[in-house]
N, C-alpha and C positions, 0 to 999 in steps of 0.2 A: 372166452371159451376154452374148451379142451382140444384134444388132437382131431376129433371128429370136425369140430368148426374150422380148424386149421385148413381142411380140405377146401374151403370156399376160396381161400387165396393160393393154396399150393396148386389147385387145378385151374387157376386163372379166372374164376368166376367174380372175384372182388380183388381190388387193390390191396397188396400185402399190409400197407399202413392203415387200412380201415377195419383189419381183422385183429383183434387183440386177443390172441389165443396162443396156447403152447401145448406141445405135446406132454401127455401125463399130468396135466394141471387139474387142480381141484379149485372149487369156488372161491377159496381165499387167495389164490393167485391173482384175482381181479386187483388186489392192492399194489402188485408190482407194476401195474399198467397205468396208474392215476395220472402220471405227467402226460403220456400220450393221449390218454382219455380226455384230459381237460384241453388239450391242444386241439383235439378233433371238434369240441364243443358239438356233440351229436344232438340231433333232434330226436332221434329213435335209438334205443340201445337193445340189442338182442343178446340174451344171455343163454349160453348152451354149455352147460356142465352136467355132470351127474354120474356117469359110468365110472369115472375114476373115484369120486367121492364115495360111492356105495362100495367099491372094491376096497378102499383103504380101512374102512370101518371107524374112521374118526367120528363120523356122526352115526351112533348106533341104532337111532330110530329115525323113521321118516320125518317126524315132528321136529326132531333136533336139527335135521338138515334144512328143512324148510325154514326154521329160525335163523340158521346161519344164512340162507340165501336172502332172507329180508334184512339181516344185518349188513351184508355186502351192498345190497340196492341203496340202503340207506346212506351208506359211505359215498356211493356214486352220486346219490342226489345232492350231496353237497357241492360237488364238481359240475353237476349238470342239473340244476333244480328244475328246469322246464322241459327237460326230455322226457319222452315216454318211454317207459321200461316194459320190455317183453321177455318172458322166459319160455324158451323152446323146450319142449317135453324132453324128458331123458328117453332117448331112444333104447330099446332093449337090445341085450346081446343075443347072439343066436348060436347054433351048432355047438362045436367043441368049447367055445368060451363059456358058453352057458353051463355045459356039462362039467368043466373044470372049475367053475366058480359058482356054485349054486347060490350065492348071495345076489347074484343078478335076477334071481327069481322075484326079488323084491322090488324090481324097477316100478311096477305098477302102483305099489303102496307108497313109493317116494314121490311118484308123480302125483298122486292123489293129495299127499300133504302138501306139496308145493302149489298145487292147483288151488287148494282151499286158502292157503296163506296169500295167494296172488289176488284171489277174490276180495280179500279183506284189506288190501294194501294198495290198490290202484296200480297193479302190475298186471299186464295182459298175459294170460298163460296161452301158450299156442301148443295144440296137440298135433303131433305130426305122425303118430302111430299109425293111422290109416294109410299112410303114405308107402309103408313098408308092405309090399305085395308079394315079394318074391325074393326070399333071403339069398338065393343064389346069384341073383341079378343086383340087389340091393347092397350086399355086403362084400368085403373083401374076404379071402379065405379065413382070416382070423376070427371071424364071427363078430367082431367088434367095431372095426372101422368100415366106413361106407365106400361103395364104388363111385367112380366119377359120374356114373349115369343117374345116381340118386340126387346129386346136389341141385340140378334144376327145379325139379319137384319139391325138394326142401325149400329152396329159396323163394320160389313162387308161393308156396303155402305160407311162409312167414310174411311176404308181401300182402299177400291177398287177406290174411287174417288181420293185419294191422290196418288195412283199408277198411274192412268191414267193421272193425272197432273204431274207426273215425281217427286213427292215429296219423296214418299216411294221408297228406293233403295234396291239392293241386301244386303247391309250392314246392313239394319235394318228390312228386311222381317221376319228373323228368330225370331226376338223378339216378333212379332205378334203371333206367334204360341206358346210361352211360357204360 
């Protein structure tokens, strides 16, 4: 993931070695973590990128970005073929970040393209947008990064959505409580 996902380990919600994320990362950064990824042998993989990907303009259309996400998941599947793959929706930017970078207005279009791609490729798309109810409380002042108080709701939604989709099972539910 990107810096937003780094928060899960930075704020102590997950062990650092279980969060393969970097500040400023774009989706292709996944390739830098293949050795760690293979060592973890995950049963579930939660992918959270997008805000930097949109800002860089490397993928000029939502569809080209969705294609890149699929390409990266395809590579990951070579290392963990039996894992379930989940894409966490791109959370919007707010406040001055949105004003300074109008390209962030395209978050919904990018999410829609990724959601459609996920539906066709056995990837669970998890929409977290409705969790954002109060920009002042949910975001840090930069309008991009999330407050520590948002992470429990985000993590719970990721787990709940995977359970509802039948991805998380009795064999691994105990791990989420550790």
